[in-house]
N, C-alpha and C positions, 0 to 999 in steps of 0.2 A: 483750810489749806493743807495739802498733803504733807505728811511727815517725811522724815529723811532716811537715809542711806545705810550703809554697811554695818557690820556687827562689831561688838566689843569682843575681841579675841581674849580668851583667858587661858591661863596655864592649864595644862591637862586637857587640851582639845582632843576630841575623839579621833582615833585613827579612822581613815576612810576605808570602807570595805572594798575589796577588789571587784572590778567590773566583771560582768558575765563574759565568759569566753564565747558567747552568743552565736547562734546560728543566724542565717540571713532572714530577711524581712519579707513583707508583702501583704496583699489584699485582693479579694475577688472583685468582679465587676460590681460597681456601686451605683447608686442613684444620687441625685442631688439631695433628696430628702432621705428616706429610708432606702437601703440597698435593695435593688430589685430582687424579689424572690428570696430574700435572706431574712428570715425572722431572727430576732435577737434571742438566742437560746443560752442555756446554762453552760454549754460546752464552748462558748466563744468569748473572746475579750471584746467588750463593747466600748467604743469610743464616742462619747457625745461630741458633736462638732458645732459649736456656736459660730455663726458666720453672719456677715452682712454683705450681701450681693446687691442690695437695692439701696436707694436713698443717696444722700449727698456724699457718703463715704464709700459707696459701692465700687467706684473705680479703683480704690486702694484696697478695700476689703476682699474683692474678688480674687486677685492673683494670690493673695495670702491663703485664702481658702482652697484654691486650686492646688497649690503646692502641698498644703497639709493633707488633703484627700488623696492626691496622687501618690504621696509617700506611703500612706496606708495601703493603697492598692498594690504598690510595689512589694511591700512586706508580704502580702498574701500571695502575690505572683511567685515569690521565692520560697513559699512554704509556711508562712505564718511566723509567729514569735516562738521559735523553737517548736514549731508544729502546731501551735495554738492559733487558730484563725481569728481574724479581726472582723467584727461588724461595726458599722457606724451609722449615725443618723445626723443629718444637718438640721439645724433650727435657725431660722432667719430672725435676727435681732434688730436690723436696721440701725445698729450702733446705739440703740436706746437702752438705758439702764433697766427700765421696767420690763421691757421685752426680753432682755438678757436674763433677768431673774425668772421670768415666766418659763423660758426655755430650760433654765437650770432646774427648776422645780419639776418640770415635766419629764426630764431625762434622767434625773439623779437616781430614780428608783429602778432603772433597768438592771437586770442581772449583770454583775461584773462590770459596772460602770467604772471606767478606769481613772479618768482625770478630766477636769474642765480647763479650757483655755479660751477665755471670752474675747481676747483682743480688744479690751476696753478697760481703761483704768477706773472709770466710774462703776462699771459692772464688777470689777475686782473688789472695790470697796464694799459693795453691797453683798457680794457672795462670801467675802472673807469671814464675816460673822456667822455664816451658815455652815461653813466647811467643818468646823470641829464637831458639830452635832451630827452631820451627815457622813462624816469620815470619808470624804472624797477629796483628794489633793487638788490644788489649783496651780497650774504652771502659767507664769506670766513672763515669758522670755523677752526681756528688753522693755518691759513696761510694768504697770501695777504700782503697788505701794513700795517705795524705796526702802522703808524700814523693815519690810517683811523678809529681808535677808536674815534677820535675827530669828533663828530657828527655835530658840527657847521661848519666844513670845508668839511666833507665827509658825507652829509646827506643820500646818497644812498648806502654806504658801511657798512657792518656789519661783522667785524672780531670776531664773537661770540666765547666765551669760551677760548680765549687766542690768543695772537699774538706771533710772533717770539721774540719780546722784552720780553714778559712774560716768554717764554721758556728759553731764554738765562739767564735772571736774576735769575730764580729759579735754574738753573743749577749751576751758580756761588755760590749761597747760599748753595747748597748741597756740592759742593767741599769744601767750607769753613767749613761746619760742619764736614766733614771727617777729617779736619785738626785742629779742635778745635776752629774754628771761621774764618770769612772771612779775618780778619787782619793777620791770620797765613798763608795766601796765599802769603805774601810778599816774593819775591825771587823765587817763584815757576815758572816753565815754563809750559805754556798752549798753545797748538797748535790747531788751527781750520783748519780742512780739509773740504773744502766746494765746493759744486756744483757751478761752475762758471756761475751764472745766477742771476737774481733778487732775486729768492728764497734763494740761498746760501749766498748772500750778506746781507740779512736782519739782522742777529744777530751781524754783525761786529760793528756797532756803540755802542751797549750796552756793548759788551765785551770789546771794547776799553775803554769806560768810566769806567767800573769796574776795568780794569787793572790799570788805573791811580789812582783810589781811593785806591786800595789795594796793589799796588806795585808788581803785578806779571807780568812776561814777556809774552806778547801775540804775537803770530806769526800766520799769515794767509797763508794758502797754497791752492790755487785754483786747481780744477780738472775739465778738459774739459768734456762737455757732450759727451757720456752718462755716462762716469766714469769707463770704463773698463780698461783704461790705467792709472795706478797710480804708476808706478815704480819710477818716478822722485819725486813724492810727498813723498813716503815712504823712499826714500834716504835722503830727508831733515829731516824726522823724525829720522832716524838712526843717522844723524849728530847732530841734535839739542838735542836729548835725553830729551824730555819733560817729565814732571811729569804726565801730562794728555793730552790725545788727545780728542778733541770734533769733532764729525763727523756730518756734516750737508749735508747729501746726500739724494738721492732718487733713487728708482729702483735698478738696478744692481750695481750702485756705492757703495751701502752699503755692500753687501756681498763681493764685490771685496776688499773693504777697510779692512774688517775683515780678509780676506785671506792674504792680504799684511801685516797686523799686525802680523799674525802667521809667515810669512816668515821672517819678520824683527826681530821677537822676542819681539815685544811690547806686554805687558800683556793686555788681554782683559778686565780685571777688572779695568783697568785705562783708558778705552775707554768709552765715554759717547756720545750717539747719540741724536740728536733732536728728536721730536716725529714723524717725518716722516722717521726716521732711526731706528725705533723700532717696527717692525712687523714681522710676521712669514716669509715672503719672503726674509727678510734681513738676517736671521740667519740659517734657515733650509738648504740652499744650502751649508753651511760651515760645517755642522755636529757638531761633538763634540768639534771642535776647537772654536766654538762661545761661549762656556760656560763661564759665568762670564761677558759677554758684557752687558753694561747698556744703557738705553735710557729713554728719557722723555716721559711722558704721561699726557694728560689732561682728560683721561677717565680711566675706568677699563682696566685691561689687558685682555687676552683671557679668555673666559668663558661665560656661558650663564646666562642671566637674564630672567625675565618673558617675556619681549618683544620678546626675541629670541624664547621662547617656543610658544608664540602666532603665530609667523611667521611660525614656523614648522608645527603647527596645522592647521592654516587657509590658508596658502599659499603653502608650500611645500607638505603637505600631499595630496593636490588636484592637484598635478602635475604642479603648477604654479610658482615654485621657479625659480629665475633668474639664479642661479648658483648651485653648489653642496650643499647638505644639511649639509655636515660635515664642510663646511666653515662658517656656521652661528655661530656667537659668536667670530670669530677671530678678531684680532685688527682692521684691515682696513675695514672689513665688518661692524663692529660695528661703526666705525667712519663715514662711509657713511650713515649708519642708523641714527646716531645722526644728521648728516647734514640735512637729510630729516625731522626728527622730528622738528628741529628748523624752517624750512620753513613752515611746516604744522601748528605749534603753532603760527607762525606769522599770518597766515590766520585766525585761530580761534580768535586770539586777535582782529584782524581788523574787524571780523564779529560782535563783540560786539558794534562797533561804526557804521558800515555801513549796518548791517543787514546780515542775513543768505542767501547768494547768491554768485555766482561767483564774485570775486573782481578783480579790475585792479591792476597792479603792484604798482601804486601810493598809492592805498588804503592799500595794503599789507605792504608797507613801514611804515605806521602808526603802524600796529601791531608789526612789528619787533622793532620799536623804543619804544614800551611800553610793552615789554615782562616782565613777572614776573613768571618764572618757579621755584616755591618753592618746598620744600621737599614733600608736599602733592601731587602736580601735578606730580612730578617725579615718585612717587609711583603709581599714577593712570596710567601713561604711561608705567609702567613696567620697569622703568629704575633705580630703587633703587640700589645704589652701583655702578652705571655706570657713572653718571655725578653729578656734584655739582649744587646747585641752581644758577640761574643767573637772573639778572634784568637789563634792559636797560632803557635809557631815551634819551632825545634830545641831551645831550652832550656825554653820554657814550654808545658807540655802541659795546663794548666788553662784558660787563655784568658779567664777572668772570675772575679772574686773578690767578687761582690756577693750580698747576701741581705737579707731584711727579715722582719718579724714579722707573723704573722697571728693573729687571735683568733676563737674560736668563739662566736657569739652565741646559740647554742641551736638554730639552724636552718641556718646557713651560715658559711663562713669569710669574714672581711673583714680587710683589712690595717690594722694598728695602728701602723705605723712607716713611715718613708721607707726608701729603700735605704741600706745601709751597705756600705762597702768594707773588707775585712779589712786589718789594719795590717801592711804588708809589713815594717816595721822589726822587728816582733816575730817574724813568721812566717818570713821568709827565712832567718835564721841557724839556726832550728830545722830547717827543711827541709834546709839544706845539711849540717848535722851528721848528720841521720838518713840522708841519701843517702850520706854518706861512710862511715857505719857499715855500710851495706848493701854498698858496694863492697869494704870490707875483709873483711866476713864471707864474701862470695861470691868474693873474689879477682878482682874485675873491674877493668877500666881504663875511666875515663870517656871517652865520645866527645869528639871535638873538633869542635864545630860549624863553626868557621872552616875546619878542614882539609877537612871534608866539602863545604862550599860551594865551596872552591877546586877540589877534585877534580871536583865536578859541573860547574862552569863549564868546566873544561879539557876534560871529556869530552862536553860538550854537542854534539848532532848539528847539522849544518849546517842541516837542514830542521826546522822546528817540527812537532810532532805535530798530528794533525788536531784542529781546534777543535770544541768542543761547539756544537750549534745554539743560536740565540738563545733566551733564556728565554721561556716562555709564562706567562701569568698564569692 
C-alpha cells in the first residue's frame, strides 16, 4: 500500500530562491515519436515524454500527452527556454509499469535529459529508486508517491501542485462542509471504489485516518484493471447504502462506475471522484446520466486561458498541433500543459544558477527545488485562473496543497466549491512516518538541508553565472 502525504516542517526551513525573470517559451515542429528532422544534440534541452495513447487508458492519456507536447512546441515557437531550443521524444508505455521502465532506461542517457513525467503511480514507484543514481528528476504533478513531498528523503521526486493525500483530505473537508462541519460526518457511511493499483491505494491511509478522527464508517472496494467489470463492486454499494461514494478511477473505469451508479440507483450528486476521475472522457460517454457527478480539481475546469490562445495561434494555426484544436482547453489537455510548464520553469530557474545553456538533469533538479511561481509569473505564462501560486524548497517538493470541487452539468464542468487547503496538522505526521519507513526499508540517510545550504554557500563562485534575458510577454 502506498505511503502518505506532506512533510514535517522544521524550524529553519530554507528560503525559496526567486524565480527566473524568464523569457518566453516554445518548440519546433515535432513528431509523435522523435521530432522530425531534429536530432537530439548537445546544444538542445531534451525532454523525454512518456505517454500512453493506446490501450484501455488511451482516451485519457492522449489529451494529457497532447497538452504536454503542444506546450513544448509553444516554447520553441516563442524562442526556446531563454533561447535554448527544446527537443523531445515520445515513448509509448500503454500505462504498463514494465514498459514505462523500458522507456525510461532508453531515454535517460540522451544528452541533457531534463525530467521524466510518467503519468503513472506504478511507474513512479519503479523509477523512484533509479532516479538518485541516474540524477534525473521526476515530476509527478497531482500523482505519484504522496510521501515524496519530503525532499530530505526523496530529493529527486517532485509531486508538484498536490498529492493524493491533498486530494483526499480536501474531499473530506468538502463532504464535511456539505453536512455542516467534518464532525457532522460521524455515523455517515463513505465508500471508496478504487483502481486496484498503487494509484488507487494512495488515498486509503488519509481517508482511514480521517474516519477515525470524525467517526464515519469507511469501506474500501477495489476494482481490477482496467475497470470495465464492476458488477460486484456496485452490488456491495447496493447492500451498504453509503451516504457518499468516492471514485478513485482512471480511464474507462470512471465512465463504467457512473453507468453502474445509474443502474444501481445511486445518485450522481453523491459521487465524488478524485482529480483523475473528473475529465471529459469520464462523463461524456455516459451522456445526460452523468449530470450532477462531482470530482476534485487542482486546476481550472475546461475552458481556455491566454496560454491556450497562444497555442492555437502559434502552433495549431501553423498545422503543428499535436491533436485536434477543439481539445485545447479541456481538463486533461490542460493538465498535460501544466506538467510541461512546471518542467520548463524548472529549467528556467536552474539557468539563473548555471547559466543559459542546455542543462543536465542534476542541474534542473536545483531549479525544481527552488521554484517560486507567483501570481505575476502565472500571469506572464498566460495561466491566470488556471493554477495557484506554488513555491518549493529543499524540504517541500509539493509547493501547493489546494484543490476544489467541480460538478458536471451535463455539458461542461463548473466549480461547485471554493479552494480548500489540505490540513497540514493531519497530513504532515503521516508524511513523516511514511518517509521514515521508506528510509528504513531502503537503508537511506536523510539529507540535511541546512548542511547542503552551508556547503553551497561556502563553495559559491566569486562571479555569478550568466543571467537569463529579461522576460518577454
